[in-house]
C-alpha positions as CSV (number, residue, x, y, z in Angstrom):
1,M,-3.4,12.1,19.3
2,P,-1.1,9.0,19.1
3,V,-2.9,5.6,18.6
4,L,0.2,3.7,19.2
5,E,3.4,4.4,21.0
6,I,6.3,1.9,20.9
7,R,9.3,2.4,23.1
8,G,12.4,0.3,23.1
9,L,10.9,-2.7,21.6
10,S,13.3,-5.6,21.2
11,K,13.0,-9.2,20.1
12,K,15.5,-12.0,19.4
13,Y,15.2,-15.4,17.8
14,G,18.2,-17.2,19.2
15,R,21.2,-15.3,17.9
16,I,19.2,-13.4,15.4
17,T,18.0,-9.8,16.5
18,A,14.7,-9.2,14.9
19,L,14.1,-5.9,16.7
20,S,16.6,-3.7,18.5
21,N,15.2,-0.9,20.7
22,L,12.5,0.2,18.3
23,D,10.8,3.6,19.1
24,L,7.8,4.6,17.0
25,T,4.8,6.8,17.3
26,I,1.7,6.4,15.1
27,E,-0.6,9.4,15.1
28,A,-4.4,9.2,14.5
29,G,-5.5,9.6,10.9
30,N,-2.2,8.9,9.3
31,V,-1.5,6.2,6.7
32,Y,1.9,4.7,7.9
33,G,4.2,2.6,5.9
34,L,6.5,0.3,7.8
35,L,9.1,0.0,5.1
36,G,12.1,-2.3,5.0
37,P,13.6,-5.3,3.0
38,N,12.5,-8.9,3.8
39,G,13.8,-9.9,7.1
40,S,14.0,-6.3,8.6
41,G,11.6,-7.0,11.5
42,K,8.3,-5.6,10.0
43,T,6.1,-8.6,10.6
44,T,7.8,-9.1,14.0
45,T,6.8,-5.6,14.9
46,L,3.2,-6.2,13.9
47,G,3.1,-9.5,15.6
48,I,4.1,-8.0,18.9
49,I,1.8,-5.0,18.8
50,L,-1.1,-7.3,18.0
51,G,-0.3,-9.5,20.9
52,I,0.6,-12.5,18.8
53,L,4.3,-12.5,19.6
54,A,6.0,-12.0,22.9
55,K,8.5,-9.1,23.2
56,D,11.8,-9.5,24.9
57,S,11.9,-5.9,26.3
58,G,10.3,-2.6,25.7
59,S,6.7,-1.5,25.7
60,Y,3.8,-0.4,23.5
61,V,0.6,1.4,24.4
62,W,-2.6,1.5,22.2
63,F,-4.9,4.5,22.3
64,D,-3.0,6.0,25.2
65,G,-4.5,3.2,27.4
66,H,-8.0,4.4,27.1
67,Y,-9.5,1.0,26.1
68,G,-7.4,-1.0,28.5
69,D,-7.3,-4.7,27.7
70,K,-10.2,-4.1,25.1
71,H,-8.0,-2.2,22.7
72,R,-7.8,-5.2,20.3
73,M,-11.5,-4.7,19.5
74,K,-10.6,-1.4,18.0
75,I,-8.1,-2.9,15.5
76,G,-8.6,-4.7,12.3
77,S,-5.7,-6.6,10.9
78,I,-4.4,-9.0,8.1
79,L,-1.1,-10.8,8.8
80,E,0.4,-13.2,6.2
81,T,-2.0,-15.0,3.8
82,P,-5.8,-14.4,4.1
83,N,-7.4,-17.5,5.7
84,F,-11.1,-18.2,5.2
85,Y,-13.2,-21.3,4.9
86,P,-12.8,-22.4,1.1
87,Y,-16.3,-24.0,0.9
88,L,-18.2,-21.0,2.2
89,N,-19.1,-17.8,0.3
90,A,-18.2,-14.2,1.2
91,D,-21.2,-13.5,3.3
92,E,-20.8,-16.7,5.2
93,N,-17.1,-16.2,5.9
94,L,-17.7,-12.5,7.0
95,E,-20.5,-13.7,9.3
96,I,-18.0,-15.9,11.1
97,V,-15.7,-12.9,11.5
98,R,-18.6,-10.8,12.7
99,H,-19.4,-13.5,15.3
100,I,-15.8,-13.6,16.5
101,K,-15.6,-10.0,16.9
102,K,-19.1,-9.8,18.6
103,A,-19.9,-6.9,16.2
104,P,-23.5,-5.8,15.5
105,G,-25.3,-7.7,12.6
106,T,-25.1,-6.5,9.1
107,D,-25.7,-7.7,5.5
108,F,-22.1,-6.8,4.6
109,G,-23.3,-5.2,1.3
110,H,-21.5,-2.0,1.9
111,L,-18.2,-3.7,2.8
112,L,-18.4,-6.0,-0.2
113,E,-19.1,-3.0,-2.5
114,L,-16.2,-1.2,-1.0
115,V,-13.8,-4.0,-2.0
116,N,-15.5,-4.7,-5.4
117,L,-16.9,-8.2,-4.4
118,K,-20.6,-7.5,-4.2
119,E,-21.3,-9.3,-7.5
120,R,-19.3,-12.4,-6.2
121,R,-20.7,-12.5,-2.6
122,K,-22.4,-15.8,-3.1
123,S,-19.3,-17.5,-4.7
124,K,-17.3,-20.0,-2.7
125,F,-14.0,-18.6,-1.4
126,S,-12.2,-21.4,-3.3
127,T,-13.2,-19.8,-6.6
128,Y,-11.6,-16.5,-5.8
129,S,-8.4,-15.2,-7.3
130,L,-5.6,-14.1,-5.1
131,G,-6.6,-10.6,-5.5
132,M,-10.2,-11.3,-4.6
133,K,-9.1,-13.2,-1.5
134,Q,-7.1,-10.2,-0.4
135,R,-10.0,-7.9,-0.9
136,L,-12.3,-10.1,1.1
137,A,-9.7,-10.0,3.9
138,I,-9.7,-6.2,3.7
139,A,-13.5,-6.2,4.1
140,A,-13.1,-8.6,7.1
141,T,-10.8,-6.1,8.8
142,L,-13.5,-3.4,8.6
143,I,-16.1,-5.4,10.5
144,G,-16.8,-3.8,13.9
145,E,-15.8,-0.3,12.9
146,P,-12.2,-0.4,13.9
147,E,-10.2,2.8,14.4
148,V,-7.0,1.3,13.2
149,L,-6.3,-1.1,10.3
150,I,-3.1,-3.1,10.0
151,F,-1.9,-4.8,6.8
152,D,1.2,-6.9,6.2
153,E,2.4,-6.8,2.7
154,P,-1.2,-6.2,1.3
155,T,-0.2,-6.3,-2.4
156,N,2.4,-9.2,-2.1
157,G,2.0,-11.6,-5.0
158,L,-0.7,-9.8,-6.8
159,D,-0.6,-8.9,-10.5
160,P,-0.6,-5.3,-11.6
161,Q,-4.4,-5.1,-11.8
162,G,-4.7,-6.7,-8.3
163,I,-2.1,-4.2,-7.0
164,A,-4.0,-1.2,-8.4
165,E,-7.4,-2.5,-6.9
166,V,-5.9,-3.0,-3.4
167,R,-4.1,0.3,-3.6
168,D,-7.4,2.2,-4.5
169,I,-9.3,0.4,-1.7
170,L,-6.7,1.3,0.9
171,K,-6.6,4.9,-0.2
172,G,-10.4,5.0,0.0
173,I,-10.4,3.6,3.6
174,A,-7.7,6.1,4.5
175,S,-9.8,8.9,3.2
176,T,-12.5,8.1,5.8
177,G,-10.1,9.2,8.5
178,K,-9.1,5.8,9.8
179,T,-5.5,5.2,10.8
180,V,-3.7,2.6,8.6
181,L,-0.5,0.8,9.3
182,M,0.9,-1.3,6.5
183,A,4.2,-3.2,6.3
184,S,5.7,-3.4,2.9
185,H,9.0,-3.8,0.9
186,I,7.4,-2.3,-2.2
187,L,8.5,1.3,-2.2
188,D,6.4,2.5,-5.0
189,E,3.2,1.3,-3.2
190,V,4.2,3.0,0.1
191,E,4.9,6.2,-1.8
192,K,1.5,6.2,-3.5
193,I,-0.5,5.1,-0.5
194,C,1.1,6.4,2.7
195,T,1.3,9.9,4.3
196,H,4.1,8.7,6.7
197,V,6.8,6.2,6.6
198,A,9.2,4.4,9.1
199,I,12.3,2.8,7.4
200,I,13.7,-0.2,9.3
201,K,16.6,-2.5,8.5
202,K,17.8,-5.4,10.7
203,G,15.3,-4.5,13.3
204,K,16.6,-0.9,13.8
205,L,14.7,2.3,12.9
206,L,16.7,4.4,10.4
207,A,14.3,7.1,9.7
208,S,10.7,8.1,10.2
209,G,8.4,11.0,9.4
210,S,6.0,12.2,6.7
211,V,6.8,11.0,3.2
212,G,7.5,14.6,2.3
213,S,10.1,14.9,5.0
214,I,11.8,11.6,4.2
215,I,12.0,12.5,0.5
216,N,14.3,15.3,-0.5
217,N,12.1,17.6,-2.5
218,D,14.9,19.1,-4.6
219,I,14.6,18.9,-8.3
220,T,17.5,17.1,-10.2
221,L,18.0,18.7,-13.7
222,E,19.9,16.8,-16.2
223,I,21.4,19.2,-18.8
224,A,23.9,19.1,-21.6
225,C,25.1,20.9,-24.7
226,E,28.1,20.8,-27.1
227,D,30.1,23.4,-25.1
228,M,30.0,21.8,-21.7
229,E,32.7,24.1,-20.3
230,S,30.6,27.2,-21.0
231,L,27.4,25.5,-19.7
232,T,29.2,24.6,-16.4
233,S,30.3,28.1,-16.0
234,L,26.7,29.4,-16.6
235,L,25.2,27.0,-14.1
236,S,27.9,27.7,-11.4
237,G,26.9,31.4,-11.3
238,L,23.2,30.7,-10.8
239,P,21.8,31.0,-7.2
240,M,19.1,28.5,-7.9
241,V,21.7,25.7,-8.5
242,K,22.6,24.2,-5.1
243,K,25.2,21.7,-6.5
244,M,26.1,19.9,-9.6
245,E,28.3,17.1,-11.0
246,I,29.1,15.8,-14.5
247,R,28.3,12.2,-15.4
248,D,28.8,10.8,-18.9
249,R,28.8,14.3,-20.4
250,I,25.5,15.2,-18.7
251,I,25.4,17.7,-15.8
252,E,23.2,16.7,-12.9
253,A,22.3,20.0,-11.1
254,S,20.3,20.0,-7.8
255,L,17.7,22.8,-7.6
256,A,15.4,23.9,-4.9
257,Q,11.9,22.5,-5.4
258,D,10.5,25.9,-6.2
259,A,13.1,26.8,-8.8
260,D,12.0,27.9,-12.3
261,Y,14.3,25.7,-14.3
262,S,12.9,27.1,-17.6
263,Q,15.1,30.2,-16.9
264,I,18.1,28.0,-17.5
265,N,17.0,27.1,-21.0
266,R,16.5,30.8,-21.7
267,L,19.7,32.0,-20.3
268,A,21.7,29.2,-22.2
269,F,20.0,30.4,-25.4
270,E,21.0,34.0,-24.7
271,K,24.6,32.9,-24.3
272,G,24.4,31.0,-27.6
273,L,24.3,27.6,-26.0
274,V,22.0,25.2,-27.6
275,L,20.9,22.5,-25.2
276,T,21.0,18.9,-26.4
277,H,19.5,17.4,-23.2
278,L,17.2,18.9,-20.6
279,V,15.3,16.6,-18.2
280,A,13.9,17.6,-14.7
281,R,12.9,14.9,-12.2
282,K,12.1,14.8,-8.5
283,R,13.7,12.3,-6.2
284,K,11.6,9.3,-5.4
285,L,11.3,7.3,-2.1
286,E,13.2,4.5,-3.7
287,T,16.3,6.7,-4.0
288,E,16.0,8.0,-0.4
289,F,15.4,4.4,0.9
290,L,18.5,3.1,-0.9
291,E,20.7,5.9,0.4
292,I,19.3,5.5,4.0
293,T,19.7,1.8,4.1
294,A,23.1,1.8,2.5
295,K,24.5,3.8,5.4
296,A,23.2,1.4,8.0
């Protein structure tokens, strides 16, 4: 069941088009990455669907309209930088959020444990590192048991350890079955966390679907030997090789994802060809992203 349907969403800031006729459907239980370079319209999209920004045209519907005007109570979100009272500790700040959300009372222990802040729950927010502040913000989004969580650049500005901690927390949240929508320009994080991705550039949707459908699952085999002419002839006669090209005296051959490329090494040896280079790699989301956005 879709938790969010966006149809023809458009938004301009003066002469600048932030969104242009955006269509997108978010299904329940998916971890969706809204991926695009800075200025692509990601934050504008989130601002509109959260009711913070006004749209120029188009529509969006949460939960197929089941909750009416109360749908916002079923959504937890972080936009921009986490904002808490610096002189209050974690429990005190979360209690304010609980009061705003009118959620049932709790000691917040399980939330703070989830985001690895239980031991620092009585420390003032002003003493937290950037990663700790982000993790407290994630805990705040979970108050009230929302069905959907929205994060805008959740790992932005964090060091490698902070990125890894936030990534693990988001993956843990997703494993509970909640729907997660995160905007990011960091392709590696989207690929590691998300099940689905939507690629936008200059406010236009370029591609969307599961990460597996966006990424071409073919294997790229880099291969070389002294007798490149004979090796090229061998590869061109193999059904598993879909296409190939030579770059800097290395053949790049595209193979189907289920191809047993170890056979190529054996066949080359049987032909008296001693390979000097053999590397297999799968395409990454980064490669697909650059190709898709370059065409736009």
